[in-house]
C-alpha positions in Angstrom: 41.7 -37.2 -49.6 38.9 -38.1 -47.4 36.0 -40.0 -48.1 32.2 -38.5 -48.0 28.8 -39.1 -48.8 27.5 -37.9 -52.1 23.8 -37.7 -52.7 22.2 -37.0 -56.3 19.2 -37.4 -58.0 19.3 -38.9 -61.8 15.7 -39.4 -63.8 13.9 -39.2 -60.7 15.8 -41.8 -58.8 17.9 -40.9 -55.8 21.4 -42.3 -55.4 24.2 -42.2 -52.3 27.6 -42.9 -53.0 30.5 -43.0 -51.2 33.6 -40.6 -53.3 36.8 -39.4 -52.3 37.0 -35.8 -52.1 39.9 -34.0 -54.4 41.0 -30.3 -53.8 44.4 -28.8 -55.2 47.4 -31.3 -56.0 45.1 -34.2 -55.4 42.8 -33.5 -58.4 45.6 -34.5 -61.1 47.5 -37.2 -58.7 43.8 -38.5 -58.3 43.2 -39.4 -61.7 46.8 -40.4 -63.2 47.7 -44.3 -63.5 44.9 -45.9 -61.9 43.4 -48.9 -63.1 40.5 -49.1 -60.3 40.0 -46.0 -59.3 37.6 -45.1 -56.2 34.5 -42.1 -57.3 36.4 -38.9 -57.0 34.6 -35.8 -56.3 36.3 -32.4 -57.3 35.8 -29.5 -55.1 36.3 -26.2 -56.7 36.4 -23.2 -54.6 35.5 -20.6 -57.3 34.8 -21.4 -60.8 37.6 -22.4 -63.2 38.3 -23.0 -66.4 40.6 -26.4 -66.1 40.0 -29.5 -68.5 40.3 -32.8 -67.4 41.4 -35.1 -70.1 43.2 -38.4 -71.2 45.0 -39.0 -74.4 
């Protein structure tokens, strides 16, 4: 996983945050067993129907 800058706007405000870019197996590993996780960016190459949830 590599760190990238992610820019977005919400309610007319601009935000810039550092996120870890996840793809492949890192998508599942990045969410499991983390208490203090960095912000994650899930980058899918094509449209997918994967559900990400926790019980």
